[in-house]
N, C-alpha and C positions, 0 to 999 in steps of 0.2 A: 542685578543690583542687590547688595546685601542689606537687609533691613531688620532682620531678627537677631536677638542676642544669641551668641554662640553657646550651645549646651555644653555640659561636661563631656570631656573626651578622654577615654582611657586607651592605652596602647592596643588592646584587643589581640586578635590572632590572625595568622596568615591563611588559615584553613579552618573550615571550608570557605570557598570563595562565594561572592555574592553578599546578600543581606540576610542574616540569620537571626531571628528573634528567639530568645531563650526564656521569655516570661518576665524578664526584668529590664531588658534593653536589647539592642541590636548590634551585631558585629558586621562591619562592612569590610570587604576585601576585594581588590581588583588587580589583575595582572597587567603590567606594561613594562617591557624591557627597555623601550625607547624613551619613556617619559623622563623628564627632568623634574617635574613637579606635578602632583595630582591633587585635585580638590574634590571633596564630597560635597554635593549641593543638595540641601534639604529644601524641597519646594512646597510652598503653601498652595494647596490646590484651589483655593478660592480666588487668588489674584496673581498667581505665578511668581510671587516674590520668593527670593531664595536666601538661604543661609549657607555660606561657603565655609567649609572646614578643611584645612590642610591636612592631608594624610602624611604625617611625618615619619611613621613607622614603615620601614621597607625591609622585607626579608625575601631574598631570592626573587626579586622583581615583583613581589606582591606588596601592594600598598594597602594599609589596613588601619582600622580604629574601631573602638567599641564605644557606643553612645548609650549610657544608662537612661532609661525613661523613654527612649524612642522605640515605638512599637508598630503593630499592624496598622495599615492605612497611611503610613508616612510615604509621601512621594519624594523621589530622589533621583539623582543622576550624577555623573562625574564630568569634570573638566580636566583634560590632560594637556599639560604644557610640555612642549618638546619640539623637535625639528619638523618643519614643513619643507620637505625637499623631495618632491615626487621623483626626480631623477635618481635619487638614492633609495626610493621605495618608502619614504616617510611622509605621513600626511596628518600630523598633529595639528589640531585647530582648537584652542581653548575657547573660541567663540561659540563652540557647539556644546550643548548639554548632551552628553553621551549616555545612552542607555546601558544598563548593566548587562554584560554578556551572560551572567548567571541570574538575571532577574526572574523571579517566580511569578510576577504579574506586572502588567503594564496598563496605563490608563491614558485616555485622550486620543488624539489622532495627529496625522501629519497634514500640513496644508500645502506642502511642496512650493512654498515661496522661496525666494533667493536665500533666505536665512538658513535653509537646510544644506546648502551647497558650499563647499570650500573652494570655490573659484567663481570668477565673474561670469555669469550666464551669457554675457555678451562677448566674452573672450575665453571660451572653454579650454583652449590649449595654452593659456598663459602659464608661465612657470613662476610668476610672482607670488607674493604672500597671499593668503586667503583674505577676502574682504572682511572688514570688521563688522560682521552682522551676527547678532546673538540669536540662537535658535529657541530659547525659552519662549513658550507660548505658541511655537510653530511645530513642535515635536511632541511625541508621547513622553510620559515619565514612567520610571520604574516605581514599583509600589512594594513596600514591606508587607509580607503576608503573615497570617496566623498559621503556623504549621500544624497545630493540634487539631485532630479530627477523631471522632468516635467511629472506628472501623468495626466495632462490635466483634462478631466472630468471623469476619471476612477471611476467606482463603481462596487461593487460585484454584480453578478446576483442574489445571494441569492435564488437560486432555492429551493423550498420546497423538502423535501426528497421524498415525494410520486410522484413527477414529475421528479425525478432524474434518469438518466441512466449514470452509471460510466463506464469509459473506462480506464483500467489499462495499463500503457505504460512505456517504457524506453526511456529516452531522446535520447541516441545514437542508440539503436536498432530500434526505430521508424523512424529514418531519415537517417541512414547511407547509404542505397542503393536506396533511392527514386530518380528516374531519373528526377523528376521535381524540385528538390532542387539543387541549385548551389553547386558544389563540396566543395567550401570553407565553406559552412554552414552546411554540413552534420555532424550529430553527435553532434549538438549544440542546445542551447536554441533558437537561432535565426532560426535555421532550423526547430525546432518544431513549431515555430510560423509562418512558411511559409504558404501562402494561400492554397497550395495543401494539407497540413495536416489539416488545418481548414476545408476545403471543405469536406475531407473524414469524419471527425468527425461529421460535420453537416448532411451529408447524412445518417448517422447512428442514427440521433436524439440524439446524445450524449450531455449531459448537464454538465458533469464534467470529466476532465481528472485527473486520479490519477497517479502521477509520482513516480516511484521507486526511491530510495534514491538519493537526490541531495545535501544533506549536504556533506561538504568536507570529503572524505574518503580516506583510505590508501589501496594500493594493497599489499596483504600479501607477505612477503618475500618468503615463501614456494611456493606460486603460481608463483612468478616471476622466481624462480629457475627452475620451470617446463615449463617455456615458456608460462604461463597462466596469467590471470589478474582477479582481483575481479570485475567482470562485473556487478553484481547486486548492489554492493555498500553498503551492510549492514556491514560497518566497519568504522563507523564515528569517527572523532576526532574533528571536527569543527561544532558545532551545530548552528552557526549563518552564516555560509559562504556557498554560492552556489559552488558546485564542480567546480574547476577552469578549468579542462580539457574539460568540456562541453561548454565552451565559445568559440565562433569564435574569439572574441577579444583576442589578445595576450598581451595586456597591463595589468600589475599587478593590480589586483582589478577590471578589466573590466567585470568580470562575473556578478558583482552586477547589473550594469545598464542594461546589456543584459538580465538578468533574469527578472528584472522589466518590460522591454519592452515586453518580452514574455507574462507575466501575463496580461499586459494592452491589448495586442492583443487578447488574449483568452477572456477577459471580453468584448471587443467590439463585439465578436462573440457570446456572451451570454453563454460562457463556463466557469465553475468554475475550479480552480486549487487546487487540493488536494495533499498534500505531504505525502509520506510514510516516517515516521520518526523513528529513532532508538535510543531512549533514554534509552534502557535497558543495553547497554554495550558500550565500546569504542574500538578503534583499537589497544590499547596497549596490549591486550591479557592477558595471565597469568603472573606469576612471571618471566618467561623467555622472555617476550616480550620487545620491545624497550621502552625507556623513551622518550616520545614525549611531553606530557604536564601534564595531570592530575596526573600521577604517581609521577613526580618530584615536583609538586606544593604542593600537600597535599594528599598523597596516602590513608590515613585512612579516610579522609573526603569524598573523591569522590567514593571509592570502598567498596563493601561488602567484608569483610575479613573473613576468616575461624576462628571462635572463638577459635578453638582448636589449631590453628597454624597460627598466624597472618602473616607469610611469604607468605601464599597462599590465593587465592581468592575464594569466594563463586561463583559458576557458575550455574545460572539458565537458561543460554542462549545457552550453547554449544560452546561458543566462547572464554572461558578462564576467563572472569570476568563479574561482574554485577555492574551497577552503584548503589550507595548507596542512594536510594530515601528516606531514613530515616533521612538523614542529612539536616539541614535547608538550607545550602548554595548550596547543590546539587539540592534540590528542587527549590531553587531560580534560579539556572542556567536553569533548564528545563522550568520553567514558563517564565523567561525572554526571552528564545529562542522562545517559542511559541508566545508570544506577539509580538516579533520583526518580525516574519514572517507574522503575521497578519497586524500589524500597518505600518511597513516599506516596506514589500515586497508584501503586499496586497493579500496573499493567502487566500483561502476560507475554508480550513479545513485540517485535519490531519488523517492519518491512522497510528496507533501506533503498530509497530512491537513488537511481544511478549509482549503484554501489561500486562499480568499477572505479569510479573517481577516487574513492577512499583507498583503493589498492595501489594507486600510482605513487611509487617512491620517487622515481625520476621522471621518465617519459613513459616507459612501458608499464602495463598493468602487472604488478607483482603479487602473485597469490599469497605469498608469505610476507606481506608488508607488515609494518609495525602495528597498524590498526588491528589486523586479524590476529597477530600474536597477543596483543593486549586482551582482545575478546576471549581468546582461547583460555587464558590463564585467570580471567576474572571470575571469582566465585559467585558473583551475582548475575552478571550479564550472560555468562556462558550457560546458564540454566534455564533461560527463557527461549521462546521461539525466535529464531533469527532467519529472516527471509530476505534474500538479495534480489533486487532488480539487476541482473548480471550484465549490464551494459552501460555505456555512456556515449557521448557524441564524439569522443576523441579517437584517434587512430588506434586500432587494436582493442577497442573498448568492448567488443562483443565477447563475453566470457561465459556463456551458458555452459555449465558442466565443470567449470574450473575453480569453483570456490571450495574452501576447506571443509573438512568433515562435519563440523558443527552445523553448517549452514544448509538451508533449503533454498531453492531458487525458483523464481517465476520462469517457467519453461516456455520460452518464446518459440522453440521448435515444435512443442506440442500444439500451441495455438495455430501455427502456420500449417502443420500437417493435417490436423483435423479439418481445417477450412478447405484445404486442397482436396482432401479425400471426398468430402461431401459435395464439392462442386465438380467432381468427376475428372480431376486431373489424372492423366495416365502415369503409370509407373510410380505410384506412391504407396503401394501395398506394403512393401517391406518396412518403409519408414513409418507407416501407420501402425504396423504391428509393434514396432519398438515403442512408440508413444503410448499405445493402448496398455502395454504391459509394464509401464513404469520407467521407461528410458534408461535401461541398464547400461546402454552404451555411453551415457553421459555421467552416471553417478556411481556405478558399482566399483569402478577402479579406485575411488577415493574412500571406500569403506562405507559408503552411504546406502540407504535403503530406498525402496520405491517412493516412500513418502517425501524424499528430498525433492521430488518433482512437484512443484506447485502447478497443477494443471489448470489452465484457463483458456477460453476461446475469445472472450471479450473482457475488458476491464474499463476503468474510467477513461483511459487514453485510447480513443478510437470509436468505432461505431458501437452502438448497443446491439444486442443480438437481433432484435427486430429489424433494425436498420441494416444490419449486415446482409440480410437476405432480401432487402428492399431497394438498395441503392448500389449502382455501379460506381458512381462518382460522389465525392464529398460535396457538401453544400454548406460551406462555412462563411457565407457572405456576411452573416450577422456579426462576425468577429472583427470587421473593419480592415481586413488585410487582402481584399479582393480575391478571397478564396485560395490564397497561396499557402496558408498555414495548414498544418495537419498532414497526416500520412495520406499519400495520393493513391496508394494501391489497396484495393479492397480485399482481394483474395476470397471472394465468396461468389455464390450463385444466386442471382436475384430474380429468378423465375422469368426473365425476359422482359419485364416491365419495370421501369424506373420510377421510384417514388410512390406517392399516395395513389390509390386506385379503389374503385368500388366493385371491381370485377371479383365475384365470389370465388371463381376458379383460381385466380391468381392469389387471392388472400389465403385460400386453403393450401396452395402449394407452399407459400411462405411459412405458414404456421407449421406445416409438415416438416419443413427444413429446420425450423427452430427446434422442434421436438427431436429431430435426429441429432443435432449438435448437443442439446442438453442431455439427452440420454447417453451419448458417447462420453461426455464429460463425467457423468456420475457413475459410470461403470468402469472407468479406467483406473488402473492401479496408479497410486500416487495420492496427492492431497488436492481435492477439487476446490476451486474458488468460483463462486457465483458473483457476477457483477449486479449491484443493486438494481432491481426493477426488471431484470431479464426474465425472471419467473412470471412476470405479468405482461410482457411485451412492451416495455417502456421504449419510447422513441424520442430521438432528438432531431427529428425531421431531416435526417441526413447530415447533420453537423457531427463531425468526428473529432472535434477538438473544442469542447465547451469549457475550456479552462477559464474563460472570461465571461461566461453566461450565467450570472446569478439571477435566474429567472425561471419561469415555468418551462422553458425549453430544456433545462437541465434537471429541474426538481422531479421527484417522483410524482406521477399522476396516479393517486390511489383509486380513482374511479375505474382504473384498468383491472382491479381485482374482481370486479363484477363483469366488465366487458370481456375480459379474457380469463374467465373463471376456469375454463377447461385447461388452459396452459398452466395455471397455478395449481390445479388439482394434479395434473400430470407431473409437475416438478416435485410436488410433495410425495407422490407415489414413488418416484425415483429415489429421492433422498431417504425415504423410509426403507426402500429395498436395500440401498447401500448400507444403511445403519444396521439392518437386521442380518446381513450376510457378510461374514468376514472374508469370503472368497473374493469379494470386490475390493478389499482393502488389506491385502496381504502385507505382512511386515517384511517379507523376503521376496526376492525376485524368483520368478519361475526358472526352473532349470531344464524342463522338458524330459526329465527322467522319471521312471516309475516311482510312485510315492511310497510303495512298500516293496520289499524284496522280490516277491513272486508275482506281483501285479504287472500286467502289461499296459494298463491304463495309466497314463502319465498325469502330472499335475496340470498340464495344458496340452492341447492338441490343435493343430491348424489343419482344417479340412476344406476341400473344395465343395461347391454346392452339391456334388454327387457323393459326398461323404468319404472321399478318398484323401489319403494323406497328401498334403501339399508337396509338390516336387519343386526342384529349383526352377524348372521351366514354368511352373505355375506362378512362382514368386516373381519371375522376370517377365511374365506376360504383360504385354501392353494393355490388355483388357483390365486386369488387376483391380477391379472395383468391387468384387464380390468374394466374401470369405466367411467361413463358419469357424467359430472358436469354441472349443470345449474347455470349460473351467472345472476342474475336479475339486470339489469342496469336501470330500468325504474324510480326508485326513490332511489337514493343512500342516505345513512343516514346523510351525511354531506353536507352543502352548499358549494358553490364556494367562491372565495376570496371576492366577493361582497355580500355574504349572500343570493344568489339566489339558488333555488332548482336545483339540477343537475339531468337531465334526460339523460340517455345514452341508447344505444342498449343493448339488452340481448344476451347472448352467450351460446352455448352448446359445451362443450369440450368432445370429444370422444377419450379416451386413450385406445390403444390396445398394451400392451407390450408382448403379447403372440406370439407364433411362427406360428400361422395360421390366415388367415383372419377371421373377425367376423362381423356379422350384428348387428348394433345398431339401435334400433327402436326409432324414435324421440318421445318425450312425447306428450300427448294429447293437444288439442287446448287450454286448460287452461293455458298452458305455451306460446304457439304461434300457429298461424294458419299455418305457414310455416317457412322454414329455408333456408338460402343461405350460402353455404360453402365459407369461405374466405381464409382458409389455409388448405392444405393437404400435410403433410410432405412426402408423397409417391412421390410427384412431385418434380423434381430438384429445381424449383423456388417457390414451394408451391402453384402454380396456380391451380385453380379448378373452374369449372362452374356449380357445382352440386347445384341443388335446389330440395327440398323435402317438402311435406306437412306434417302436424302433423300426427303421427302414421305410417309414412312410414319408411322403413329400409334404413340405410346407411351402405354400406360395407366399413369397415376400414381394410386395408391390414395389414399383420403381422408387428409388431413393427412400428406402425404408430400413428399419432395424426391428427384428423380432427377438425378444429374449425369452427363452424357454427354460423351465426349471424341471429337473428330474422328478418324475412322478414318484410319490412315496408308495 
């Protein structure tokens, strides 16, 4: 109901889209090709009364106006008048206050009453007109923000990939229980930027924090009815707005400045901020979902519709819909969003959830789709870190190794191979060697380097590292789906006992296996990613799909930093070792040839435990669980940033994934006169004082790794 006087209205501009405050007023612009009429609605946040203003200026399907005197804090939305014809793919419903697709901030909540839905809940398949129910007061509102912020001397660390260590984290989960963070800051951007978190990341030599979704998202109605929440946040509807409930500030739009302050603080500490972004679908779900914004603004433009039945959505994501990256205005939305987060929010990169969906031009995944062409030529987006989750749930969606040259990828093959190796699967040695050395089989042909492989063994999706070695079966009963959700195959070795135990021998075996996996991750060529809490043995009690568990089950338990101090110390030692030695983070692939003309010692050598060159028979052996790797660091093939020759230590890696101890004979003096052990995963902290001369034997206990450094 319109109750306020209409303010002055100027024509304004069709770009940029959204609500843009310039210090004197605000320009509003929204795209809709299907609309017959669009109204801008200014909402009084005290009583939800609204002032409706017709957007009479239309350029290229952009409806726009400029309102002098309207500024930060103004709540608003749109009403789109047009066809409601689901059979033709159109779902305009002027009874719904629609949120701005370019909104920089949102306020309020959704109550999921019938007012949010453009159909009768008692007759969901009806093709009749939508019920005359107004959603004002039942939905969130968009909020005009103040774009001005004092960045001081902020600059991106721009850490090269080969020097990068990524730490995947959740804003709330990382901070909710930390005793050193003031209670009012826990679960917030300000809490994440607190010195205790910065100190923890720096102690792990982390150079980039990868945040699980912080774009404004919606808690699914189904989960709320079960007393659960969408904890992970892969349910976006606002691609320009930091999620409001992660802000300590309660002021409408306050999340924006708080997020910027967090980024500035991380940059001061030399840590990059990477966002996990979800441009493959939205929170509106399938044809039975609520009408929040995209559906009511231009359903056929924003979504992939089923060509055989336009009432329904094509779903490559498992969430009910897929964004239509074939449409120019949807592509523009995605690219404008990415540029905004780089230029205005100063983030340093993106990890793209289910990135194969963005590559689907028609049905097949097309590596050279329009989206990737746009990224390639964009002068802003092409210069930040671009990480693909290279799969989706559609046919042909698994695309590890197939993304363009600018991109790095979550390497799912690395994850599976390292798990298989340490659980003693036969005939994985050749595959393990490829993954350990940067997966040249996946990335070299596209001109990429080892750092294109984002190496991980665990992430938010699946078991934690501690649970990986403790459970054979998932235990997701708390999710309310009778344990049917989540990946069913563990691919790990759980020491023969399922779940919690007080047996010290079993606990020791599990801790040992955790160290093996962590050590392998941090000495592999490529870019390592640590899942938050794995460095302290975080457990989810066997739940491998905590997407809906906003509780202590999924939050970091910071008391583990004392309980599992040895593991934390071990991880810190490993990250420091990687940071100190370029041989573990080469910029180029190994080629197996001598590093200098007359030298016979190559950049890498694969040896049997008897110090003999591996033969084809050795590689093909079913035993295939033990190998010794020589890494020559004395003359790396690439110079440093100043063009100087890099000289590093050389290392010998002795892997024993077998069930019995094994003697490894160190190679002859051609490689080194002697060796000093720097890591032994059989020790709780990795400590060792072992020293041997060339040709002497080193005993590697069952399921262990020893790292030896060439004696100076």
